[in-house]
N, C-alpha and C positions, 0 to 999 in steps of 0.2 A: 384088517390087521390093527391091533391095539398099539397106539403110540403114546409114549410117556410125554407129559407136559414138558416143553422145552425150557420153561421158566427157571427151574432150579439150576440147570446147567448155565443158562445165561447169567443168572445172579452170581453163581460161583465164579464164572469167568470175569465178570465185572469187578467182583471183590478182589480177585487175584491181581487184576490189572491196577486197581487203585493201591493195593498193598505195594506193588512194585514201584509205583510213582512216589508213594510216601517214604519208602525206605531208601529212596535216592535223593530225597529233599535235603538241601543243606540247612534248612530250618527245622528239621525233625527234632521233636522232644518226646521221649517215651517216659511216662511218669507213673508214680504210685504213691499212695499215702497209707499210713497205718493210723487207726483211730481208737478212741477209748471204748467204743461200742458201735453197734450198727447205727444208732442214732446219736453218736458221740461227736467228739472234736478231734482234730489231728494231733498225733503224738510223734509222728515221723513223716518225712517226705524224702523222696528220691527222684532225681531227674537225670535221664541219659540223653546223650547227643546222637548224631548220625551214626557214628561208628561204635556205639554202645559205651562210649566213655562216660564216666560219672561226672556230671556237672554240679550235682548237689546230692548230699547224703547227710541228713541232719535229724536229730531228735528235736521235738518241740515241747517245751515245758507247758504244762497245764496243771491247775489245781484239781481238776476233775478226776475222780478215781478211774483207773483203767479196770474195766470189768474182767472177771476171771476168764471168760471165754476169749476176750480180746488179748489178754496176757498170754494165754496158751497159743493162740494163732500167731501173734506178731512177735512173741518172745521179748516183750518189753515190760519191765516192772516200774512201778512208780518211782522208786529210788533212783533209777537210771536217768530220770528227767531232771534231777537236781543239777543245776549249772548249765542246762541246755537253754538255747535261746527261746524266748517267748514267741508266740505267734506274731506279736507286734514287731519283734526284731527280725523274724524270718520272712514276714510278708513282702517287704520290698524285693528281696531276691527271688521269691516265688513269683511275684508279678513280672519281674524282668525275664524270667525263664519260661513263663507259662502263658503270658498274655500279650497280644498285639504283635506288631511288626511282621505280620504274615507268617507267624510260626505255625507249624503243623504239630500240634500237641495231642498225643494219644494216651488216654487212660483206658483201662479195660472197662470200667464202669464210671464214666465221667460225671453223670448226674449224682451218683452217690458221693463221689469225691468232692464235687462242687458244693453239695449240701453240707458236708462236714466242715468245709472251710467257711461257708456262710455262717453256720452255727457258731464256730469259733470266733469269727469277727463280731457277730452280734453280741456275744457274751463278754467280749473285751472292748466293745465300743469302737471297733475299727471299720474302715470303709473297705469293702471287698472289691477286688478287681473283676473285670468281665471274664467269664468262662464260656461265653456263647459259642466260640469257635472250636472248642475242644472236640476231638474226634472220638467216637465211640468204638473202642477196640473190640468189645463184645459183639456189636452189630457187624463190624467189618469182618470178623473172623467166623461168625456163625455160618454163612454160606460155604466157607472154606472147610471148616472143621466139623460141623454138625451134620445131622441127618435131616432129611426132608420128610415130613409126614404127609403122605398122599391123601389121607382121609380128611385132614383139616386144611390142607393147602398151605401149611406154615412150616417154618423151620423149627426144629426142637431147640429150646433155649440152651445156650452153651455156657457151661461153667468154666472158670479159669483152669481148673485141673484138667477138664476135658480138652480145652484148647491146647494145653501142653501135650496131652496124650502120651504116646510112647516116644516122643522126640527126645533124643539124647541131649543132655545139657552139659556144659563144661563143669568140671569138678570144683572150680574156684568161685562159684557164685555164692552170694549171701543166702541165708536160709529162706526157704519158701515160707511166705507169710510176712516176712519183713518187707518194709517199703522198698528197700534196695533189691532184695531178692525177687520180689514180684515184678519190679520194673525190668530187671535183667532178663527174667524169663519171658516177659511179654516181648521184649526186644528180640530175643532169639527166636521166638515163635514167628513173629512178623518177618524177621530176616529169612528164616527157612522158607516161608511161603513166597517171599519175593524172589527167591532164587529157584527153588525146586518146583513150586506150584503144586505140591501134593499135600494131602491131608495127613496131619500128624495124629488126628483123633479117629483113626480108621476103626477103632473098636466101637464107635457109635453106630456103625452100619448094622450090627446085629444086636444092639442093646435092647433089653425089655424096658417098657415104660415103667417108671417108678411108681405110678399111680395104679394102673390096671394090670401090669405085667405082660401085656401083649407086645408084639413087635412094635418098636417105636415109630416105624414108618407108616403103620396102618391103624394104630389105635385111634380112638375118638377123643382122647383127652386134648385139651388146648394148652394147658400150662406145663404138662409133664412133671408136675410136682416141684418145680424149681422157683424159688422166689427171685426177686430182681437182683439180689446180690449173693446168690448161691455160688460158692466156690467149689462145691463138691468135696467138702472136707476141710476147707480153709475159709476164714472169714474175709 
């Protein structure tokens, strides 16, 4: 009798258990940034606490132009940055909320977010704080929300939109793509799985691979056509 590899189930259960622990942590921070471009610098930051309360929601002034694609996704225009704090002004509060003191800081793509902050600091001559302990929300949610490819023995890379799936969101959230809106949606997705332990992205189960078109569970592709910061329609 053919038996499926137990590893996917074990990894999903482990991810669910960790999500439950994180969402009960008094030092939880769920955060997001908006940037000028994929290789740009931050123009907005949002940080939420344990109950989803807003600890920080700010624009960040930069002289670097916001590229058209980023404007479309994040809903931020250059003129809106006038009068906003510079990164030098915002950095102390960001460090207090996102670094050290045993904080459990979750970004959906922490490496991407960290690199954008590092670039901003380098261009303004600032010293960047440590982000080594940031938690990868994409990696955490992949075994929970994504599909397992039995041919490659790997999980299909999860986009932010896929992580949200068909999960109903409150109607008063900030727009998807904004730093606050993304942080709020990430918090709600994590909260849902910490309580329900069910997949909001169930449509992944029958999805075709975007590269070869075959069933995503059994195709031979390894990347499934998604780059490291693919939001499935949002930057």
